[in-house]
TORKE-456747 format. One record per residue (C-alpha): residue number from 1; x negated, y, z. Coordinates in pm, 1 decimal, m for minus. Layout:
TORKE-456747
NODE    i      east     north        up
NODE  NUM         X         Y         Z
...
//
This chain:
TORKE-456747
NODE    i      east     north        up
NODE    1  m21285.9   m2931.0   21705.9
NODE    2  m21481.4   m3242.2   21614.3
NODE    3  m21330.2   m3586.8   21643.3
NODE    4  m21509.2   m3824.6   21873.0
NODE    5  m21720.7   m4065.9   21665.6
NODE    6  m21595.2   m4421.0   21633.7
NODE    7  m21838.6   m4664.4   21800.6
NODE    8  m22025.2   m4889.8   21560.3
NODE    9  m21854.1   m5225.2   21503.7
NODE   10  m21513.7   m5078.9   21590.7
NODE   11  m21230.3   m4953.0   21373.3
NODE   12  m20994.3   m4683.3   21497.4
NODE   13  m20705.1   m4834.1   21691.4
NODE   14  m20451.4   m4676.6   21455.0
NODE   15  m20610.1   m4853.3   21155.4
NODE   16  m20620.5   m5185.9   21338.2
NODE   17  m20255.0   m5156.4   21429.9
NODE   18  m20158.6   m5054.5   21077.5
NODE   19  m20344.5   m5342.0   20910.2
NODE   20  m20223.7   m5606.8   21154.5
NODE   21  m19869.1   m5473.9   21127.0
NODE   22  m19898.6   m5486.9   20749.1
NODE   23  m20024.2   m5845.2   20760.0
NODE   24  m19739.3   m5947.9   20985.3
NODE   25  m19482.7   m5773.8   20766.4
NODE   26  m19626.9   m5935.3   20453.8
NODE   27  m19609.1   m6273.9   20621.3
NODE   28  m19245.7   m6222.2   20707.3
NODE   29  m19158.3   m6103.2   20359.0
NODE   30  m19321.1   m6396.0   20183.1
NODE   31  m19198.1   m6661.8   20422.7
NODE   32  m18840.2   m6540.6   20468.3
NODE   33  m18903.1   m6493.2   20837.9
NODE   34  m19098.4   m6802.3   20939.6
NODE   35  m18983.3   m6766.2   21296.6
NODE   36  m18626.6   m6842.7   21193.2
NODE   37  m18691.8   m7108.9   20929.2
NODE   38  m18976.3   m7301.0   21085.1
NODE   39  m19004.0   m7196.5   21446.0
NODE   40  m19343.8   m7031.6   21388.8
NODE   41  m19407.2   m6697.0   21554.4
NODE   42  m19685.3   m6526.2   21364.0
NODE   43  m19617.1   m6200.0   21544.1
NODE   44  m19667.1   m6365.8   21882.9
NODE   45  m20003.1   m6504.9   21774.5
NODE   46  m20111.7   m6167.8   21643.3
NODE   47  m20008.1   m5993.4   21965.3
NODE   48  m20192.3   m6250.7   22171.4
NODE   49  m20514.8   m6066.0   22099.6
NODE   50  m20545.1   m5746.0   22302.4
NODE   51  m20655.9   m5460.3   22085.9
NODE   52  m20822.5   m5271.9   22368.6
NODE   53  m21185.5   m5355.9   22411.0
NODE   54  m21231.0   m5555.8   22089.4
NODE   55  m21594.3   m5522.7   21990.8
NODE   56  m21564.9   m5631.2   21630.2
NODE   57  m21227.6   m5540.8   21481.1
NODE   58  m21331.9   m5627.7   21128.1
NODE   59  m21401.0   m5990.8   21221.9
NODE   60  m21073.7   m6004.1   21412.3
NODE   61  m20878.0   m5882.5   21112.4
NODE   62  m21045.0   m6135.1   20885.8
NODE   63  m20970.6   m6415.3   21130.6
NODE   64  m20606.7   m6312.2   21167.8
NODE   65  m20571.3   m6274.7   20793.2
NODE   66  m20704.0   m6626.4   20730.9
NODE   67  m20477.1   m6765.1   21001.2
NODE   68  m20177.0   m6592.5   20848.3
NODE   69  m20262.6   m6719.1   20500.6
NODE   70  m20288.3   m7075.2   20630.6
NODE   71  m19951.8   m7053.5   20805.5
NODE   72  m19784.6   m6907.4   20498.0
NODE   73  m19939.2   m7180.1   20283.1
NODE   74  m19810.0   m7453.8   20512.3
NODE   75  m19467.3   m7299.6   20554.5
NODE   76  m19404.7   m7240.3   20185.2
NODE   77  m19336.8   m7604.4   20098.4
NODE   78  m19499.1   m7688.6   19765.1
NODE   79  m19461.2   m8053.0   19655.2
NODE   80  m19769.1   m8017.0   19436.4
NODE   81  m19978.2   m7915.0   19735.9
NODE   82  m19814.6   m8116.1   20013.2
NODE   83  m19845.7   m8490.0   20057.0
NODE   84  m19539.0   m8593.0   20256.3
NODE   85  m19683.4   m8942.4   20295.8
NODE   86  m19961.1   m8819.3   20524.7
NODE   87  m19841.7   m8720.6   20867.3
NODE   88  m19709.9   m8846.9   21197.1
NODE   89  m19387.1   m8884.1   21391.9
NODE   90  m19366.2   m8646.5   21687.5
NODE   91  m19117.5   m8682.2   21972.1
NODE   92  m18907.0   m8371.6   22038.0
NODE   93  m18651.7   m8418.2   22312.7
NODE   94  m18528.7   m8061.8   22260.7
NODE   95  m18438.1   m8130.2   21898.2
NODE   96  m18081.5   m8032.0   21817.6
NODE   97  m17908.8   m8312.0   21629.4
NODE   98  m17744.9   m8184.8   21308.5
NODE   99  m17444.6   m8415.4   21355.6
NODE  100  m17330.7   m8715.7   21558.8
NODE  101  m17109.7   m9018.3   21515.9
NODE  102  m16832.4   m8815.0   21676.0
NODE  103  m16868.5   m8504.4   21459.8
NODE  104  m16901.0   m8686.9   21126.6
NODE  105  m16601.0   m8906.3   21038.1
NODE  106  m16758.1   m9040.4   20719.2
NODE  107  m17002.1   m9294.3   20866.7
NODE  108  m16949.7   m9666.0   20807.7
NODE  109  m16930.6   m9870.1   21124.7
NODE  110  m17235.9  m10061.9   21003.1
NODE  111  m17461.3   m9765.8   21085.3
NODE  112  m17286.3   m9619.7   21392.4
NODE  113  m17533.3   m9771.3   21635.1
NODE  114  m17443.4   m9566.5   21943.7
NODE  115  m17074.4   m9646.0   21912.3
NODE  116  m17166.9  m10009.8   21855.7
NODE  117  m17342.7  m10024.8   22190.9
NODE  118  m17703.9   m9919.3   22136.3
NODE  119  m17820.4   m9814.5   22485.4
NODE  120  m18131.5   m9605.7   22400.7
NODE  121  m18134.5   m9261.3   22235.2
NODE  122  m18501.3   m9180.0   22184.3
NODE  123  m18490.7   m9293.2   21820.2
NODE  124  m18282.5   m8982.0   21746.4
NODE  125  m18551.8   m8736.7   21854.8
NODE  126  m18853.1   m8821.9   21642.3
NODE  127  m18953.6   m8577.7   21367.8
NODE  128  m19179.2   m8638.8   21069.3
NODE  129  m19461.5   m8383.3   21056.3
NODE  130  m19673.7   m8385.0   20738.3
NODE  131  m20041.0   m8303.4   20792.1
NODE  132  m20076.7   m8020.3   20544.0
NODE  133  m19734.2   m7855.9   20522.4
NODE  134  m19416.7   m7796.3   20717.5
NODE  135  m19106.8   m7986.0   20611.8
NODE  136  m18817.7   m7738.4   20604.4
NODE  137  m18516.4   m7811.3   20815.5
NODE  138  m18202.2   m7908.4   20628.7
NODE  139  m17992.4   m7594.1   20592.5
NODE  140  m17635.5   m7695.6   20510.4
NODE  141  m17525.6   m7354.6   20381.4
NODE  142  m17833.4   m7314.7   20162.5
NODE  143  m17791.1   m7668.4   20030.6
NODE  144  m17427.5   m7612.9   19940.3
NODE  145  m17522.6   m7295.5   19757.6
NODE  146  m17783.4   m7491.5   19561.8
NODE  147  m17519.9   m7739.4   19442.4
NODE  148  m17237.0   m7488.6   19396.5
NODE  149  m17041.9   m7585.2   19084.1
NODE  150  m17247.9   m7902.6   19046.3
NODE  151  m17226.3   m8279.3   19084.3
NODE  152  m17485.6   m8454.0   19299.8
NODE  153  m17483.6   m8834.2   19277.7
NODE  154  m17673.1   m9102.5   19470.6
NODE  155  m17702.7   m9431.4   19279.9
NODE  156  m17816.1   m9763.1   19425.3
NODE  157  m17742.8  m10011.3   19702.9
NODE  158  m17629.5   m9986.7   20065.6
NODE  159  m17951.7   m9811.1   20165.9
NODE  160  m17878.7   m9542.6   19909.9
NODE  161  m17523.6   m9528.9   20039.9
NODE  162  m17671.5   m9451.9   20381.7
NODE  163  m17865.9   m9160.7   20233.9
NODE  164  m17543.2   m9039.4   20073.3
NODE  165  m17354.6   m9065.4   20403.8
NODE  166  m17635.0   m8880.7   20578.4
NODE  167  m17620.8   m8602.9   20318.1
NODE  168  m17243.6   m8572.2   20350.1
NODE  169  m17269.3   m8558.0   20730.0
NODE  170  m17538.9   m8290.5   20710.4
NODE  171  m17332.6   m8055.6   20491.1
NODE  172  m16982.6   m8122.9   20626.7
NODE  173  m17073.5   m7960.5   20958.5
NODE  174  m17003.1   m7614.8   20812.6
NODE  175  m16703.6   m7707.3   20596.4
NODE  176  m16355.0   m7674.9   20749.3
NODE  177  m16145.5   m7990.8   20728.4
NODE  178  m15899.0   m7833.5   20485.1
NODE  179  m16181.0   m7739.9   20245.5
NODE  180  m16319.6   m8090.5   20201.4
NODE  181  m16193.3   m8417.9   20060.4
NODE  182  m16325.2   m8772.8   20054.1
NODE  183  m16223.8   m9046.0   19811.0
NODE  184  m16392.5   m9384.2   19855.7
NODE  185  m16375.2   m9689.2   19631.0
NODE  186  m16604.8   m9988.7   19594.3
NODE  187  m16793.8   m9853.1   19293.6
NODE  188  m16763.3   m9475.9   19326.7
NODE  189  m16717.2   m9257.5   19632.6
NODE  190  m16674.8   m8881.0   19603.5
NODE  191  m16698.2   m8611.5   19872.0
NODE  192  m16568.2   m8274.7   19749.2
NODE  193  m16661.7   m7937.5   19897.1
NODE  194  m16371.2   m7737.4   19755.9
NODE  195  m16498.8   m7387.5   19831.2
NODE  196  m16824.2   m7463.2   19651.7
NODE  197  m16663.7   m7657.0   19366.5
NODE  198  m16926.6   m7924.2   19435.8
NODE  199  m16914.2   m8301.7   19466.4
NODE  200  m17153.3   m8533.2   19649.9
NODE  201  m17105.8   m8880.4   19509.1
NODE  202  m17226.6   m9236.1   19555.8
NODE  203  m17222.0   m9496.0   19280.3
NODE  204  m17278.2   m9861.5   19367.1
NODE  205  m17538.4  m10026.6   19141.1
NODE  206  m17775.5  m10232.7   19357.8
NODE  207  m17999.5  m10330.0   19063.6
NODE  208  m17924.5  m10019.8   18849.1
NODE  209  m17890.6  m10265.8   18560.7
NODE  210  m17580.6  m10483.8   18533.8
NODE  211  m17531.6  m10807.6   18726.5
NODE  212  m17262.0  m11055.5   18818.4
NODE  213  m17267.2  m10927.1   19178.0
NODE  214  m17181.5  m10564.4   19102.7
NODE  215  m16810.7  m10610.9   19166.5
NODE  216  m16754.7  m10895.5   19408.9
NODE  217  m17076.4  m10931.2   19606.6
NODE  218  m17234.8  m11276.1   19579.1
NODE  219  m17402.2  m11348.8   19911.3
NODE  220  m17613.1  m11638.6   19780.5
NODE  221  m17907.6  m11480.8   19591.1
NODE  222  m17958.0  m11799.1   19390.0
NODE  223  m17619.1  m11743.7   19224.3
NODE  224  m17687.2  m11388.2   19112.0
NODE  225  m17759.0  m11326.4   18744.7
NODE  226  m17894.6  m10996.6   18611.2
NODE  227  m17846.5  m10852.3   18264.3
NODE  228  m18182.2  m10677.4   18276.4
NODE  229  m18142.0  m10501.3   17941.8
NODE  230  m17783.0  m10383.5   18002.1
NODE  231  m17695.0  m10065.8   18187.5
NODE  232  m17410.3   m9894.3   17997.9
NODE  233  m17130.2  m10013.2   18226.8
NODE  234  m17296.9   m9828.0   18513.7
NODE  235  m17460.1   m9546.1   18322.1
NODE  236  m17137.9   m9414.6   18172.5
NODE  237  m17059.6   m9283.6   18521.9
NODE  238  m17387.5   m9090.2   18537.6
NODE  239  m17323.3   m8875.5   18231.1
NODE  240  m17247.5   m8513.8   18317.9
NODE  241  m17400.5   m8531.2   18666.2
NODE  242  m17630.9   m8237.9   18749.6
NODE  243  m17853.0   m8405.7   19010.9
NODE  244  m17909.9   m8783.0   19012.4
NODE  245  m18088.2   m8965.8   19295.5
NODE  246  m18165.4   m9330.4   19210.3
NODE  247  m18288.5   m9617.3   19425.9
NODE  248  m18326.0   m9994.2   19389.1
NODE  249  m18551.5  m10232.0   19578.4
NODE  250  m18431.4  m10464.7   19849.6
NODE  251  m18187.1  m10663.8   19634.8
NODE  252  m18475.7  m10772.9   19414.7
NODE  253  m18683.3  m10896.8   19708.3
NODE  254  m18503.1  m11211.8   19823.2
NODE  255  m18806.5  m11437.6   19789.7
NODE  256  m18663.3  m11620.1   19489.7
NODE  257  m18708.2  m11585.5   19117.5
NODE  258  m18457.6  m11359.5   18946.4
NODE  259  m18213.3  m11521.9   18706.6
NODE  260  m18232.2  m11283.4   18412.2
NODE  261  m18046.0  m11241.1   18086.1
NODE  262  m18124.0  m11017.0   17790.2
NODE  263  m17989.9  m10990.6   17439.1
NODE  264  m17682.6  m11184.8   17325.8
NODE  265  m17642.7  m11550.3   17408.1
NODE  266  m17367.2  m11771.2   17267.1
NODE  267  m17360.9  m11967.5   17591.2
NODE  268  m17314.1  m11651.5   17802.2
NODE  269  m17468.0  m11651.7   18148.7
NODE  270  m17602.8  m12005.1   18106.9
NODE  271  m17885.3  m11872.2   17890.2
NODE  272  m18077.8  m11707.3   18173.7
NODE  273  m18451.8  m11721.8   18241.7
NODE  274  m18597.9  m11727.9   18591.9
NODE  275  m18852.0  m11447.9   18626.4
NODE  276  m19080.0  m11336.7   18907.4
NODE  277  m18925.6  m11042.4   19090.5
NODE  278  m19190.8  m10792.1   18980.1
NODE  279  m19154.3  m10891.9   18611.9
NODE  280  m18774.9  m10872.3   18622.9
NODE  281  m18797.0  m10542.2   18811.4
NODE  282  m19028.0  m10395.4   18546.2
NODE  283  m18793.7  m10494.7   18261.6
NODE  284  m18489.7  m10366.4   18449.9
NODE  285  m18656.8  m10036.0   18534.3
NODE  286  m18764.1   m9990.0   18171.9
NODE  287  m18399.2  m10033.2   18071.4
NODE  288  m18308.6   m9758.0   18317.6
NODE  289  m18594.6   m9534.6   18198.3
NODE  290  m18499.4   m9577.1   17831.3
NODE  291  m18141.2   m9479.1   17907.7
NODE  292  m18254.8   m9169.5   18100.5
NODE  293  m18488.5   m9059.8   17819.5
NODE  294  m18239.1   m9122.0   17541.9
NODE  295  m17931.2   m8977.7   17710.5
NODE  296  m18007.8   m8702.5   17961.3
NODE  297  m18134.2   m8351.1   17898.9
NODE  298  m18397.9   m8228.0   18147.9
NODE  299  m18247.2   m7881.2   18106.7
NODE  300  m17914.8   m8000.1   18243.0
NODE  301  m17995.0   m8285.9   18481.5
NODE  302  m18251.8   m8321.2   18761.6
NODE  303  m18357.4   m8679.3   18824.9
NODE  304  m18496.7   m8809.7   19154.2
NODE  305  m18608.4   m9159.7   19248.6
NODE  306  m18613.1   m9269.3   19613.1
NODE  307  m18898.5   m9510.9   19674.2
NODE  308  m18871.5   m9833.9   19874.3
NODE  309  m18698.3   m9833.4   20209.2
NODE  310  m18916.2  m10072.2   20414.0
NODE  311  m18779.9  m10367.9   20602.7
NODE  312  m18924.2  m10475.9   20938.7
NODE  313  m18874.2  m10849.9   20954.0
NODE  314  m19212.1  m10955.0   21094.1
NODE  315  m19299.8  m10811.8   21435.5
NODE  316  m19653.6  m10949.9   21408.0
NODE  317  m19716.0  m10672.0   21153.8
NODE  318  m19722.3  m10419.8   21440.0
NODE  319  m19879.6  m10660.3   21692.1
NODE  320  m19558.3  m10744.5   21879.3
NODE  321  m19582.3  m11116.4   21809.0
NODE  322  m19344.1  m11214.8   22088.9
NODE  323  m19062.8  m10987.9   21963.3
NODE  324  m18789.3  m11086.3   21720.1
NODE  325  m18827.0  m10865.7   21414.0
NODE  326  m18717.9  m10507.4   21501.1
NODE  327  m18498.8  m10615.1   21794.1
NODE  328  m18548.2  m10404.0   22109.5
NODE  329  m18801.7  m10172.1   21945.0
NODE  330  m18761.0   m9821.5   22087.5
NODE  331  m19064.1   m9633.0   21950.6
NODE  332  m19221.6   m9590.4   21607.1
NODE  333  m19558.2   m9737.0   21516.0
NODE  334  m19785.6   m9438.2   21572.5
NODE  335  m20091.8   m9580.0   21396.6
NODE  336  m20183.9   m9344.6   21114.5
NODE  337  m20105.4   m9487.5   20770.6
NODE  338  m19937.4   m9801.7   20907.3
NODE  339  m19810.7  m10034.9   20632.2
NODE  340  m19637.8  m10365.5   20698.7
NODE  341  m19523.9  m10656.8   20485.6
NODE  342  m19177.3  m10507.6   20431.0
NODE  343  m19290.6  m10283.9   20144.4
NODE  344  m19425.8  m10445.3   19828.9
NODE  345  m19707.8  m10238.7   19677.8
NODE  346  m19660.7  m10421.8   19346.6
NODE  347  m19313.5  m10270.7   19315.2
NODE  348  m19454.9   m9926.2   19393.7
NODE  349  m19703.0   m9974.8   19112.5
NODE  350  m19427.5  m10081.4   18870.2
NODE  351  m19220.7   m9772.4   18955.2
NODE  352  m19519.8   m9542.8   18917.4
NODE  353  m19623.7   m9695.1   18583.3
NODE  354  m19276.1   m9691.0   18428.2
NODE  355  m19195.2   m9336.1   18540.0
NODE  356  m19532.5   m9202.0   18425.0
NODE  357  m19444.3   m9299.0   18066.1
NODE  358  m19104.0   m9129.4   18065.4
NODE  359  m19033.3   m8809.6   17873.5
NODE  360  m18781.6   m8692.6   18131.8
NODE  361  m18932.6   m8548.5   18451.8
NODE  362  m18855.5   m8767.6   18752.4
NODE  363  m18931.4   m8648.5   19105.2
NODE  364  m19017.2   m8912.7   19363.3
NODE  365  m18869.4   m8893.4   19711.0
NODE  366  m19154.6   m9086.0   19865.8
NODE  367  m18988.5   m9215.6   20181.1
NODE  368  m19180.9   m9542.1   20211.2
NODE  369  m19483.7   m9446.3   20419.7
NODE  370  m19296.4   m9228.4   20668.2
NODE  371  m19023.9   m9492.6   20707.2
NODE  372  m19279.1   m9772.2   20756.3
NODE  373  m19350.6   m9639.0   21105.7
NODE  374  m18986.9   m9647.7   21215.2
NODE  375  m18947.4   m9999.8   21348.6
NODE  376  m18715.6   m9843.2   21609.2
NODE  377  m18471.3   m9685.8   21363.9
NODE  378  m18294.2   m9994.2   21230.7
NODE  379  m17942.3  m10108.5   21310.0
NODE  380  m18076.9  m10426.9   21473.6
NODE  381  m17786.7  m10590.8   21662.2
NODE  382  m17582.2  m10270.8   21678.1
NODE  383  m17425.3  m10307.4   21335.5
NODE  384  m17175.2  m10540.0   21177.7
NODE  385  m17144.6  m10881.0   21019.8
NODE  386  m16898.0  m10934.9   20734.5
NODE  387  m16701.6  m10622.6   20821.9
NODE  388  m16684.6  m10672.9   21197.4
NODE  389  m16894.4  m10512.1   21470.7
NODE  390  m17111.7  m10776.2   21636.5
NODE  391  m16968.3  m10940.2   21945.3
NODE  392  m17167.8  m10951.3   22268.7
NODE  393  m17243.7  m11315.1   22195.8
NODE  394  m17379.5  m11226.5   21851.7
NODE  395  m17584.8  m10940.4   21995.9
NODE  396  m17745.8  m11197.4   22221.1
NODE  397  m17868.6  m11386.2   21915.2
NODE  398  m18106.2  m11141.4   21739.8
NODE  399  m18282.5  m11423.9   21559.1
NODE  400  m17970.0  m11460.6   21346.7
NODE  401  m17804.8  m11118.7   21362.9
NODE  402  m18073.0  m10847.3   21398.7
NODE  403  m18045.4  m10623.7   21089.7
NODE  404  m18390.8  m10481.2   21021.3
NODE  405  m18302.6  m10352.0   20674.8
NODE  406  m18037.4  m10085.9   20735.5
NODE  407  m18084.3   m9770.0   20945.2
NODE  408  m17883.2   m9611.5   21224.6
NODE  409  m17715.6   m9277.7   21151.1
NODE  410  m17796.2   m9019.6   21261.2
NODE  411  m18149.4   m9140.5   21200.0
NODE  412  m18427.5   m9194.2   20949.8
NODE  413  m18223.4   m9124.9   20630.8
NODE  414  m18170.6   m8768.9   20758.6
NODE  415  m18543.9   m8715.9   20703.9
NODE  416  m18511.9   m8850.2   20347.8
NODE  417  m18257.0   m8576.2   20286.4
NODE  418  m18487.1   m8314.0   20434.3
NODE  419  m18728.2   m8417.7   20159.3
NODE  420  m18454.2   m8386.0   19897.4
NODE  421  m18361.8   m8043.8   20034.4
NODE  422  m18725.3   m7933.4   20020.6
NODE  423  m18766.2   m8046.7   19659.0
NODE  424  m18443.8   m7881.0   19550.4
//
């Protein structure tokens, strides 16, 4: 008995089903089930086309194949292919927060904005969406497996401490209380995940190089003196660490010249020179780079550098002239590529130039552009002053007390750690 001829332009239904099923299966294999990791349902999109009555199955298959390839390409995060600086913040009210001020006991009161009286919550539900890739969600179990038996250390100032706290809060959600331990001191804080034999550490070095404000903080910038060619006192604590994440920016940008020392002077700290911030920063960063290149082995230590965390001190930058800095801002700036005066492009250029000449590979966590938009994410008047949560009277004086440097947690630094997770 002869089979009925297949109409021209059509493939047998069995072949269509087999090929589409194969494409879907391949997609799932190579993307580790995109539906689970990224919320993308390739199968649903494939099923959306009814097979019955399709006049040109070959074209359909080609179209579905190209669509699948594009989704796989976007979902398989590749830092060489994906520019995390190009994207937008999207509001997602259904977003499940990975932790809260109540579920993470390791947050400083400086960043616990909700507990300190912040009335709005929308700032918690914005997600950074790069244009040409999908940023993976932070998976605490996967992250802990990545650092099993390792030391991960964040090095820098209070902004870097916030990234460290965010990281600790993100992973501690799956660690029982009896399997974790926290030890905090001024210079070095260590969170231990006992089951994983892993530590997540923070080391205080606001300039990376040594200064007279490393121990007891000198509030008056004009009294700070930097030893821009000295780093050993700090760096001895970085030896033996498996993953290092460095950051330094805001302490250099006080609007004054930097009192800088180098070499040996008989008259001690009286022999300083006053240098422009960018010049001092370049010398200091070269000191750091030379130590990295001469001391660390790329085979044993991964090095990351977190770029500038922008400040939002001038509301005219985002056309809110009547506002007081970031006070009362409840939404990000949604203008594509927004860049205000709180990020110094000269510093970015210094970092890029110095790192490009290093022998040791350094991966940038480029947080600057995505954070520029987040005028709503700062502590503002829901933080602290000299160790005390702001009083109602102080909250009523944003001109003096609005903190538009530090970030609320949960908040923007959680996205910085999604970047770190993706790169690792």
